[in-house]
KELORO-551467 format. One record per residue (C-alpha): residue in three letters; x, y, z. Coordinates in steps of 0.05 Angstrom, whole numbers, plus 32768, in hexadecimal, padded with zeros to 4 digits. Each point is the difference from the previous one (the first is absolute). Layout:
ALAXYZ
...
% end
This chain:
MET814C7F057E8B
ALA7FD1803F800D
SER8020802D8035
THR7FE280457FF1
ASN7FD3801D803B
ALA7FBA80087FEC
GLN8004804A8017
ASP8036800A7FCC
ILE7FD17FF07FC6
PRO7FDB80417FF0
THR7FD57FF97FC0
PRO8010802E7FDC
ASP8033802F8019
PRO7FE38049800A
GLU800480317FC7
THR80228030802A
PRO801D80008047
TYR7FC480328013
ARG7FC77FD67FE6
PRO80027FBB8020
ARG7FD07FCE7FEC
GLN7FCE7FDB802C
PRO80167FB38007
TYR7FD77FD97FD0
ARG7FCA7FCF8016
PHE800A7FB78004
SER7FDF7FEF7FBF
THR802A80327FD9
GLN803F7FE38020
CYS7FEA7FBA7FEB
ALA7FF980157FB9
THR804180288000
VAL803E7FD37FF8
ASP803A80308003
ASN80467FED801E
PRO802E803D7FF9
SER80407FD68006
LEU7FEA7FD07FC4
LYS7FEA802A7FC9
ASP7FF67FDB7FBF
GLN802B80167FC8
TYR7FC880017FCE
GLY7FCC801F802E
SER7FCE7FC47FFC
SER7FC3800C8025
SER7FFC7FBA8019
VAL803B7FE18024
PRO80247FCF7FCF
ILE800B7FB7800E
TYR804E7FF5800B
GLN7FF97FB57FEF
SER80477FF4800A
ALA80237FCD802F
THR804480268000
PHE801980467FF3
LYS804580127FDE
GLY8033802A8020
VAL802680058045
ASN7FE88029803E
GLY7FBA800E7FDF
GLN7FC280078025
TYR7FEA7FB97FE4
ASP80277FC57FF0
TYR7FCF7FC4800B
SER7FB780028003
ARG7FFA7FD1803F
SER8024803B8025
GLY7FDC80397FDB
ASN7FDE80177FC3
PRO7FE580417FE2
THR7FBA7FED7FFE
ARG7FFF7FE28044
SER801E8043801C
HIS7FC980287FE0
LEU7FCF7FD48020
GLU802180028043
HIS8005804A7FFE
HIS7FB8800A7FEF
LEU7FE87FD08038
ALA802880208032
LYS7FDF80457FEC
ILE7FB87FE88006
SER80107FDB8041
SER801F8039802B
ALA803E7FD88000
SER8048800D7FF4
HIS800E7FBA7FE4
ALA7FDD7FCF7FD9
LEU80127FBA7FEA
VAL7FDE7FD27FD0
VAL80047FB17FFB
SER7FDC7FC77FDE
SER7FC47FF8802D
GLY7FDD801A803F
MET80187FC38024
ALA8048800C7FE8
ALA7FFB8044801D
LEU7FEA7FE38045
ASP803A7FCE7FF8
THR803080367FF5
ILE7FEB8023803A
LEU7FFC7FC4802D
ARG804D7FF37FF4
ILE800E8037802E
LEU7FEF7FD38037
LYS802F7FCE8020
PRO7FFB7FC4802B
GLY7FE380108046
ASP7FDB803D7FEA
GLU7FB780098011
VAL7FCA80177FD0
ILE7FBC801B8013
ALA7FC77FF57FCB
GLY7FB980097FF5
ASP7FD37FC58006
ASP7FD780107FC2
LEU80397FFF7FCC
TYR80037FED7FB5
GLY80077FB57FFA
GLY804680067FDB
THR801A802F803A
ASN7FEA7FC88035
ARG80237FCA7FD8
ILE804380247FFC
LEU7FFD80118049
ALA7FF17FBA8014
TYR803F7FEC7FD5
LEU8028802F8025
LYS7FE67FE68042
THR80117FBA7FEE
HIS804380087FDD
GLY801C8044800E
GLY800180018048
VAL7FCF803F8004
THR7FC680038033
VAL7FC0801B7FE4
HIS7FC68016802C
HIS7FBC800C7FE0
VAL7FD880318024
ASP7FC180287FF4
THR801F80427FE7
THR7FBB80227FFD
LYS800F80098049
PRO804180268007
ASP80087FF18049
SER7FFF7FB77FEE
LEU804480077FE7
LEU801F801B8040
ASP80087FBE801D
TYR802A7FE37FC8
ILE802D803B7FF5
ASN80457FF08018
PRO803480387FFE
ASP80397FCF7FF4
LYS7FE07FC87FD2
THR7FC780237FDC
ALA8020800C7FBA
MET7FC280097FD5
VAL7FB580118004
LEU7FD87FEA7FC2
LEU7FBB80227FF4
GLU7FCD80067FCC
SER7FC680338000
PRO7FCA7FED7FEA
THR80107FB9800A
ASN7FEF7FCB7FCB
PRO7FCA7FE47FFD
LEU7FDB801C803E
LEU801080467FF1
LYS8013800F804A
ILE80208046800F
VAL803F80068023
ASP80188041801E
LEU804380037FDF
ALA80138043801D
ARG7FF17FEA8047
ILE80267FBB7FFA
ALA803A80267FE0
THR8004802E803D
HIS7FFC7FC48032
VAL80377FDA7FDC
LYS8030803B7FFA
GLU7FFB80108049
ARG80087FBB8018
ALA802E7FDF7FCC
PRO802680377FDC
ASN80247FD07FD0
ALA7FC37FD77FEC
VAL7FE980107FB6
VAL7FB880097FF0
VAL7FEA7FE27FC0
VAL7FBD800E7FDF
ASP7FDF7FD87FC7
ASN7FDC80397FDC
THR7FE77FD77FC4
MET7FB580088012
MET8004804A8000
SER803B80157FD1
PRO80238044800A
TYR7FC680237FE2
LEU7FD37FF4803E
GLN80347FF48038
ARG804B800E8009
PRO80167FDD803F
LEU804380248000
GLU7FDE803A8014
HIS7FE57FE0803E
GLY80427FE38019
ALA800B7FBE7FD9
ASP804A7FF37FF1
ILE7FF17FD57FC2
VAL7FC07FFA7FD2
TYR7FF97FCB7FCA
ASP7FC87FF37FCB
SER7FF47FCD7FD0
GLY800680237FC3
THR7FDA7FCD7FDB
LYS7FC380208025
TYR7FE780487FF8
LEU8043801E7FEC
SER7FFB7FD87FBF
GLY7FB77FFB7FFF
HIS7FFB7FCF7FC7
HIS801A7FBE8019
ASP80307FFB7FC8
LEU80447FFF8029
MET801B7FE58042
ALA802480378029
GLY801180148048
VAL800D80458019
ILE802C8015803C
THR80048047801A
CYS8022801E803A
ASN80208040801A
ARG803B7FE18022
ASP804480007FDE
ASP80177FC2802B
LEU7FC17FD77FF2
ASN8002800E7FB3
LYS80487FEB7FFC
GLN7FF47FBC8023
MET7FC77FF27FD2
ALA802280177FC2
PHE80377FD18011
VAL7FD17FC68004
ILE7FE0800F7FBE
ASN803F80067FDE
ALA801F7FC2801E
ALA7FBF7FD37FF7
GLY7FF1801E7FBB
ASN7FB38009800B
ALA800080487FE4
LEU7FC580107FD2
SER800F7FF57FB4
PRO8002803F7FD1
PHE7FC17FED7FDD
ASP7FD77FF6803F
CYS801A80418017
PHE7FE6801F7FC4
LEU7FBC7FE3800B
LEU7FFF8011804A
LEU801280487FEF
ARG7FCB80037FCE
GLY7FCC7FE68031
THR8013802F8039
LYS7FE8803A7FD2
THR7FB97FF18006
LEU80027FE98046
ALA7FD98038801B
ILE7FC780007FD0
ARG7FF97FB58001
MET7FFB8000804D
ASP7FCE803A8000
ARG7FCE7FD77FD3
GLN800D7FBE8023
GLN7FF780188048
THR7FC180277FEE
THR7FE37FC07FE4
ALA80167FDA803B
MET7FDB802D802F
LEU7FC07FF37FD8
VAL800B7FB38003
ALA800C8003804D
GLN7FC48029800D
MET7FD77FD17FD7
LEU80157FC08026
ASP7FFA80258040
CYS7FBC80147FF2
LEU7FED7FBB7FEF
GLY80177FE98047
PHE80447FDD7FEF
LYS803B80108031
VAL802B802B7FD6
HIS804A80138008
TYR800D80427FE0
PRO802180408022
GLY7FCE802C7FDA
LEU7FC67FE68027
THR7FF1802E803D
SER7FF77FBE802A
HIS80467FE67FEE
PRO802C7FFA803F
ASN803980318005
ARG7FE680297FC6
ASP8014803E8027
VAL804A7FE88001
HIS7FFF7FF07FB5
ASP7FE480447FF3
ARG803C80208023
ILE80377FD97FDC
ALA7FE17FF17FBC
HIS7FE4802C7FC7
GLY7FC97FCF7FE8
TYR7FE37FBB800F
GLY801B7FD77FC8
ALA7FE07FCF7FD3
VAL80017FBE8023
LEU7FC77FE3802E
SER7FE97FC3801D
PHE7FBD7FE5801A
THR7FE87FC18022
THR7FBF7FD97FEC
GLY7FFA7FD0803E
ASP800C7FC47FD2
LYS803F7FE77FDE
ALA7FD77FDA7FCA
LEU7FD5803E7FF3
SER803D802B7FFA
GLU801E7FCD7FC8
ARG7FBE80047FDD
ILE8001804C7FFE
VAL804B7FFE7FE7
GLY7FF17FD37FC9
ALA7FBD80257FED
THR8026803F7FEB
ARG801180137FB8
LEU802080458001
TRP80257FF28042
GLY80397FCE7FEB
ILE80147FCA8031
SER8046800E8011
VAL8033800A8036
SER801F80468001
PHE7FE280477FFE
GLY801180457FE1
CYS7FF17FF27FB9
VAL7FD080297FD1
ASN7FD57FC27FFE
SER7FD97FEC803E
LEU800E7FC18025
ILE7FDF7FD08032
SER801A7FCD802D
MET7FFB7FD5803D
PRO8040800F8029
CYS7FFF7FBF8028
VAL7FFF7FD47FC3
MET802D802F7FD6
SER803080328018
HIS80027FED804C
ALA7FFD7FB57FF0
SER80447FF5801C
ILE7FEC80168046
ASP7FE87FBF801F
PRO7FB17FFF8013
ALA80108002804C
THR802C803C7FF9
ARG7FCC80247FD4
ALA7FCB7FF28036
GLU802C80178035
ARG800B80417FDC
GLY7FB580097FF0
LEU80067FF77FB5
PRO7FBC7FE67FEA
GLU7FFC7FC57FD0
ASP7FC480207FDB
LEU802380417FF5
ILE7FFC801D7FBB
ARG803180387FE7
LEU7FEE802E7FCA
CYS803580297FDB
VAL7FE080387FDB
GLY801480157FBA
ILE7FEF803D7FCF
GLU7FC57FE07FE1
ASP7FBB80257FFD
PRO7FE77FFD8049
ALA7FB87FF07FEA
ASP801E7FBF7FDB
LEU80287FEB803C
LEU7FC380078031
ASP7FD17FDE7FCE
ASP80307FC67FF8
LEU80087FFB804B
GLU7FB58004800E
ARG7FF57FC97FCF
ALA80327FD2801E
LEU7FE4800A8043
LEU7FB97FF27FE7
GLU80167FC17FD9
ALA80247FE6803B
GLY7FC7800A802C
ALA802280348030
ILE7FC480317FF0
THR7FB97FFB7FE9
LEU7FCD802E7FE1
THR7FC58014802C
ALA7FCC80348009
GLY800680318038
ALA7FCC8023802A
ASP7FFA80387FCB
SER7FF57FCD7FC8
HIS8042800D7FDD
GLN80297FC27FED
ARG80467FFD8026
PHE80377FD08008
VAL80087FE68048
ARG80377FD3801B
THR7FF27FB9800C
ILE80207FE48040
PRO80187FB87FFD
SER7FEA7FDA803E
GLU800D7FB38005
GLY7FFB7FFC7FB6
THR7FBF80287FF7
ALA800080437FDF
ILE7FD3802D802A
SER7FF180477FE6
ARG8007803D802E
ALA7FF780437FEC
VAL8037802D8015
GLN7FE08037802B
LYS8007804A7FE7
LEU802F7FE47FC7
THR7FE67FF17FBA
TYR801F7FEE7FBB
ASN7FD27FFC7FC1
GLU80007FF87FB9
SER801780437FF4
MET80457FF08020
GLY7FFB80378031
TYR80167FFB804B
THR7FF38023803E
THR802B80068040
GLY7FC48005802F
ARG7FC580278018
GLU80288028802D
VAL8017802C7FC7
GLU7FB8801A7FFC
ASP7FF88007804A
ARG802D803D8009
GLU7FFA80477FE6
TRP8039800F7FCB
PHE801A80447FFD
VAL802680167FBD
SER801880407FDF
ALA802180167FC3
PRO801C80487FEA
GLY7FE7802C7FCE
LYS803380157FC6
VAL8016803B7FDA
ILE801D7FFB7FB9
LEU803880318001
PHE800F7FF57FB5
GLY7FE27FDE7FC2
GLU7FB780008019
HIS7FCB7FF37FCE
ALA80357FF17FCE
VAL80107FBD8025
VAL7FC37FE17FDF
HIS802680077FBC
GLY80417FDF8014
VAL8025803D8022
THR80257FF5803E
ALA7FDC801D803D
VAL802780158040
ALA7FCF7FF48039
ALA80077FFF804C
SER7FD27FF3803D
VAL7FE48037802C
ASP7FF38003804B
LEU7FB580037FF3
ARG7FE37FB98003
CYS7FC17FD57FF7
TYR7FE97FD08039
GLY7FD87FC58003
VAL7FE17FD38037
THR7FDF7FBE7FF9
THR7FCF7FEC8036
PRO7FE07FB98004
ARG7FB67FFC7FF8
HIS7FEE7FB57FFC
ASP7FB8800C7FEB
GLY80057FF07FB6
LYS800D80467FE9
VAL803B80277FE4
SER7FFD804E8009
VAL802980407FF1
HIS7FFF80418020
PHE802680387FD4
VAL800580338033
ASP801F80367FD0
ILE7FC97FF57FCC
ASP7FC980258022
GLY80027FC68036
PHE7FE87FD07FCD
THR7FEB7FBC8020
GLN7FE67FC17FDC
GLU7FF77FB98011
TRP7FF07FC17FD7
GLU7FE87FB8800C
ILE803B7FD57FF1
ASP7FD77FC77FDF
ASP7FD780327FD4
LEU804380177FDE
PRO80067FEB7FBA
TRP802D7FC1800F
ASP7FE97FE07FBF
ALA802480387FD8
VAL80467FF28024
THR803A7FDC7FE1
PRO80307FFC803F
VAL804780107FFD
HIS80207FC58023
VAL8031800B803A
GLY804380037FE1
ASN7FE8801A7FBD
ALA800380497FE4
HIS7FC280257FEC
PRO7FFD7FFF7FB4
ASP801480407FD9
VAL7FB680127FF6
LEU7FC78006802C
ASP7FCB7FD18004
SER7FCB802B7FE1
LYS7FCB7FCB800B
LEU80098006804B
VAL8005804D7FFB
ASP7FBE80037FDD
ALA7FE17FD28030
ILE8012802A803C
THR7FEC803F7FDC
THR7FBA7FE97FE9
ARG7FED7FCC8039
VAL801F801A803F
LEU8006804B8002
SER7FC280288012
SER7FEA803F7FDB
GLU801C8026803B
VAL80447FE57FF7
LEU7FFD800A7FB4
GLU7FEF80498008
LYS8045800C8028
PRO80377FF57FD0
SER80397FFC8031
ALA7FDB7FD2802E
ARG7FE57FD47FC2
GLN80497FF47FE9
ALA801D7FF48042
SER7FC67FCD8011
ILE800C7FDB7FBC
ALA804A7FFC800E
PHE7FF77FE98046
LEU7FCC7FCA7FEE
TYR80247FE97FC2
MET803E7FEF8029
TYR7FD47FE28039
MET7FE07FCD7FCF
ILE80387FEE7FD2
MET802F7FF48039
ALA7FD37FD08023
HIS80147FBA8008
GLY7FF87FC5802C
GLY7FB7800D8010
ARG8012803B8023
ARG7FDA80427FFA
PRO80118028803E
SER7FCA802F801F
PHE801F80428016
ASN7FFB804A7FF9
PHE8038802A7FDD
SER800580498019
VAL802E802F7FD8
ARG80138047800A
ALA803B802D7FE9
THR8028803B8016
LEU800D800F7FB7
PRO7FCF80247FD8
VAL7FD57FD27FD7
GLY7FFD800C7FB5
ALA803680348002
GLY80327FD97FD5
LEU802B7FE9803C
GLY7FF37FB67FF8
SER7FC47FFA802E
SER7FE67FC87FD3
ALA80447FDB7FFD
SER80048003804F
PHE7FB97FE9800B
SER80107FC67FCF
ALA803E7FED8024
CYS7FD87FFC8042
ALA7FC67FD97FE2
ALA80307FD07FDE
THR80297FF78040
ALA7FC37FF9802E
LEU7FDF7FC97FCF
LEU80427FDC7FF7
LEU80087FF9804C
LEU7FB97FE88009
TYR80067FCD7FCA
SER80457FEC801E
ARG801E80097FBA
ILE803B80248020
GLN80207FF48044
LEU80238036802E
PRO80487FE98016
ALA80047FE28045
GLN800F8029803A
PRO804F800C800B
ALA801B7FDD803E
PRO801980378032
THR80487FF78008
THR803780268027
ASP80367FE47FD2
ASP801B803C7FDD
HIS801A7FD77FC8
LEU7FB97FDE7FF2
HIS7FDB80418009
THR8027802B7FCF
SER80027FC77FCB
HIS7FB27FFD7FFD
GLU7FED8046800E
GLY7FD080057FC3
ARG7FDB7FC1800F
ARG7FC58028801A
ALA7FF380197FBA
ILE7FC97FE47FCF
PRO80227FCD7FD5
PRO800680177FB6
ALA7FDC7FBE7FE8
LEU7FC38018802A
ALA800580487FE6
GLU80067FE97FB7
GLU7FC07FD58009
VAL7FDA803F801E
ASN801880287FC8
ARG7FEA7FD27FCB
TRP7FB77FFD801E
ALA8003804F800D
PHE800C80057FB6
VAL7FC17FD67FF2
SER7FD88030802A
GLU8023803D7FDE
LYS7FE37FE37FB8
ILE7FBF7FFE801B
LEU80048047801B
HIS8023801E7FC5
GLY7FFB7FD77FC5
ASN804580057FE7
PRO803180128039
SER804B80057FF7
GLY800F7FD78040
VAL802C8032801F
ASP7FCD80198033
ASN7FF47FB98020
SER80497FF47FFB
VAL800E803D802B
ALA7FC97FEE802E
VAL801A7FC2800E
PHE804B80067FFD
GLY80078049801B
GLY803E80297FF8
ALA8011801B7FBB
LEU80047FDA7FBD
SER8003800A7FB8
TYR7FCB7FD87FD8
THR7FFF7FF07FB4
ARG7FC27FDD7FE6
ALA80047FC27FD8
GLY7FEE7FFE7FB8
PHE802A803A7FE3
SER804280097FE1
ARG802180128044
LYS80197FCB8032
PRO7FC47FF0802E
GLY800B7FF7804D
MET7FFD80208045
VAL803E8018801E
PRO800880198046
ILE802480438006
GLN80387FF78032
GLY80178036802C
PHE7FC2802C7FF1
LYS800480438028
SER7FC88016802E
LEU7FD880377FDB
LYS7FCB802B801A
PHE7FC5800A7FD4
LEU7FBF80298002
LEU7FC67FD67FE4
THR7FC680287FEE
ASP7FBB7FE37FF2
SER7FDE802A7FC6
ARG7FBE7FE28016
VAL7FED7FF67FB9
PRO7FF27FB87FEC
ARG801F7FE17FC2
ASN7FF17FC57FD2
THR80417FDA7FF8
LYS7FE67FD17FCB
GLN7FE8803E7FD7
LEU80418022800A
VAL80287FC37FEB
ALA7FD17FF77FC2
GLY800A804B7FEF
VAL804C7FFC7FFD
THR7FFD7FB97FD9
ALA7FD180257FCC
LEU803080387FFD
LYS80397FD07FF3
GLU7FDA7FE17FC6
GLN7FF480407FE0
GLU80428020800C
PRO80337FC9800A
ASP803E80237FF7
PHE7FEE803B802B
VAL7FE87FD3803B
GLU803E7FD37FFA
GLY8029803D8006
LEU7FE18012803E
LEU80057FB8801D
ASN804980017FF1
ALA800E80408023
ILE7FDA7FE9803C
GLN80297FBE8001
HIS8041802C8000
ILE7FE580248039
SER7FF17FC28027
ASP80477FE77FF0
GLU801E803D801A
ALA7FD97FFF803E
GLN80187FBA8012
ARG804880127FF6
LEU7FFB803F802B
LEU7FD57FDE8038
ALA80337FC58002
ASP803F802B7FFF
PRO80217FFF8045
GLU803380377FEC
LEU7FCA80317FE9
SER7FF5803A8038
ARG7FBC800B801B
GLU7FFD80487FE1
VAL80127FE67FBA
LEU7FCE7FC58005
LEU7FC7802C8013
ALA801080347FCB
SER80027FCA7FC9
MET7FC47FE0801C
SER7FD780447FFB
ALA801880087FB7
LEU7FEB7FB77FE9
ILE7FBB800B8026
ASP7FF1803F7FD6
GLU80177FDD7FBF
ASN7FDA7FC3800D
HIS7FBE8024800B
SER800A80287FC1
TYR80007FC27FD9
LEU7FC07FE48025
VAL7FDF80437FED
LYS800C7FF17FB7
LEU7FE77FB98007
GLY7FBD80228017
VAL7FFB7FE08046
SER8005803E802E
HIS7FC780298019
PRO7FEE80498010
SER80007FEF804B
LEU80447FE27FFD
GLU801F803B7FDB
ALA7FDF802A8035
ILE80277FDC8035
ARG803D80057FD7
SER7FF4804C7FF9
LYS7FFD800B804B
THR803D7FD68012
ALA802B80207FCC
SER7FF080478010
PRO802A80288030
PRO80197FFA8039
TYR7FF97FB37FF5
THR80187FF37FB9
LEU7FF67FB78006
SER7FFF7FCA7FCB
THR7FBB7FD97FF7
LYS7FE37FCB7FD5
LEU7FC57FD17FF7
THR80057FBB8019
GLY7FDA7FC27FEF
ALA7FD580017FC3
GLY7FEE804D7FFE
GLY7FC2801D7FED
GLY7FF9801F8049
GLY80177FD58035
CYS804080128027
ALA803B802F7FF6
VAL80447FF2801F
THR802E80368014
LEU80497FF98016
VAL800F80268043
PRO804880168003
ASP80297FF88040
ASN8003804E8007
LEU7FB580127FFD
THR7FEE80198044
ASP7FC77FDF8029
THR7FDF80468000
SER800180067FB5
LEU7FE77FB57FF7
HIS7FC48008802F
GLU7FEB80437FDA
LEU80047FD67FBF
MET7FD87FCB801C
GLY7FCE8035801B
ALA7FF980237FBD
LEU7FF47FB97FDA
SER7FCB7FF18038
THR7FDF80437FF1
ALA7FFF7FF17FB5
SER7FD87FBD8015
PHE80397FD07FF4
VAL80187FD28037
PRO80477FFE800C
TYR802C7FCA8027
LEU804480038014
THR80267FBE7FFB
SER803E7FDC7FF4
VAL80097FCA7FCA
GLY80277FBA7FFF
GLY7FE47FE18042
SER7FEB7FB78011
GLY7FD07FD87FD1
LEU7FCC7FCE8016
GLY7FF77FF58047
ILE7FE07FCA8029
LEU7FF38005804B
SER802E7FCD801A
PRO7FDA7FC78027
TYR803B7FFD802E
ASN800B80238043
GLN7FB6801B7FF8
PRO7FC77FF1802E
GLN7FCC7FD57FDA
ARG7FC780327FF8
LEU7FCB7FCD7FE9
ALA7FFB7FCB8035
THR7FBA7FE87FED
PRO7FE780127FB8
PRO7FBA801E8002
GLU7FC97FE37FD4
THR7FF980447FDC
PRO802680428001
ARG7FEF802A803C
GLU7FDA803B7FF0
GLY7FF68041802D
GLU800D7FFF804F
GLY7FF07FD28033
VAL80077FC07FDE
ASP80247FCA8024
GLY80397FDD7FE3
PRO804C80097FFF
GLU801F80407FE8
LEU800980057FB4
LEU803680237FDD
ARG7FCD80187FCD
ASP7FD8802A8031
ALA803B802C8012
PHE80197FFF7FB6
VAL7FC1801C7FE6
GLY7FF680338038
LYS804580227FFD
ALA800880427FDC
THR80257FFE7FC0
SER803580298021
GLU80087FCE8037
VAL80027FC17FD8
SER80487FFB7FF2
ALA801B800C8046
TRP7FCA7FD1801A
ALA80117FC87FD2
ASP804C80088011
SER7FF17FF9804B
LEU7FDB7FBC7FF7
GLY803D7FD27FFC
ARG803C7FEE7FD2
TRP7FEF80057FB9
LEU80227FD47FCB
PHE8013802B7FC0
VAL801B7FF07FC0
% end
């Protein structure tokens, strides 16, 4: 049986004692099966199946597979690692796991259990109550204080919990209950059924539980091709007791099933990511139609704040009621993709009615007493395409008569719920919530009725710029100069933009006059195609933009990008009317990623307004140090949300630049420092954060010379065709510089002095190759000359596409403030614009809706213009009126920002 503590399982060992590695993330731990004490003699990459009942020899580690088997040991070691556990045991089923745990009890003991538990759990508890002399109290565990009257310091031996519960998805504060129990009955054992979440989304041992068990048949396996139960704990005494029971009863998991379960756990994280993303779409669709939906991901779900504090996701199981049992039966019977079956956690989606299937063993009176509706439908979401699952469920609802197609006030066809009433179906439009043939959904008009404030940083490519388009790795970092955007409701049938930094450009459009006939919408949950919709781009350019806009290249491209995303994201009949004001503290058009930061801001604003992304719920305040430290990072923007923004920001970048590398928008969204290699070339593609990036001071100098990125890229491409060996040699040399820079920046042993000297030499070398590629400019060379001259002798290179734009100068620690200000003065005298900044800061930011006064109590009919206009104070007014030098400090003062 596994007995190694999770903290003793580094993966892998550090290369030297002076260069410790960061702990691997959960998904990496899942895929990495490595037991240092059980090395295979042949070095097999997959754990072998030791399909043997007995083992030869005396006093060996194994003698009889009922007592121990190498394949089982590998599995238990791996499960302990991903469960934050010291011990793991595996048995023949989830119920066998619970049976093993319950054998700790003895006659006269008392058990406190939830009142919404899996049917099999209720069945075995009822048996113990009748035949084992054990008293069982079923209480509402969603209210921690309800347990207090039942905790007896001398008799309470066990508290049995689930969170979320099955099938009503009730949330239980595991940490608070564990604290109550330990204070009042120190000898009681807190047991948690974690099957609904799996170790990926929730690890109850971290919150005070003594024993955690899972049905390995579900998410851990993921394929419903085996039966298994998993028990984890951190107490040696409990592990010893349960291991004895397993050996004595002979219910340990067989070697072949151990092999299958070990294989399934390797893909746990990636499966769960897909499943819970789709589950959110399904829950929102049903909620928008007016059904009562039980799913922790919905903002209206009771105790969602508790769940966010103890878990890392919302899972892939949800349930809903229809108001009529017969209607529910018709819905279940009408599905095609949703297989009618008990259980959950499989890659295939399942649908069931708990009261006639998994929970049928609970008598109707008890079900009614515990609030378990007879018409309840449970959905267990798999990994199929979200659009297919939504379509199949929609068709089932329509065929069963649960929804009907009708025309709304705006003449668009919509699905609305039919409410059963005394056998008659009565159509009722769900106010402010619609769902139409595009399979979109909305979470309510309230999203549009507030101002959203977003921001994203600029970027500097330290190495590999321009060459990244041709497959060379770029090393990039965010800068402390940012772009900001504010959406303000209009509700007058118009959408407008105000680009403050492009000569104060403003423009508004009648929403109904936009070329909607040219739109092929990207459905919610789907990704934008690899290529732009040229039909829509052409329609916007020729039918929407005025001659005034067309004459301003920067405003033209920004307007097209904004309108393109506004139209192609539209779904569910929603076309929000609002103004989008944008401004930046970084220079526009200087090669510092102003277009990427604009794209990230615009994409975020539109995704929020269309409810295609949702912010995490507000963390519940707590004085419990254990809980506080365990979830310190929950205020951050979730990675999945950031990835969705990044995908759409890249779409905007395509409109602005034609063939972007993808590194600019990635830095604008994720911040920090990263290396980026474009797909489609011989080198391995991908984006890798540079861990341990040192804070570096740079002087960014805007040459004030415009550059044509498309023309520059085309020029190098032409040179590559004419002199392939010459250009390929330059690209390989730049790749070597990028590789060396990554090594230097991530090396904790390197002294600051050596780092700065090495970086300076690489900057000079990198720039010399870019000059040979023909992408520098006399203005950039003039900046290089000034910064390299005595007494400064600093290293400078172009950044971005070149051809003008911006130069970056590494500022060493020993350069005095006097010398630095003299240099900046000399650059300004030469008509350049210098900025002093640091690199590697935060990425995408969204002003937190928590702990912040609601500025927009009553949305005005149109945006306020000028002074003396009645109405609530608008964020936009102050935003547009601030001096550029004041914007950052003012934005920081508004409230708590959520950052990537």
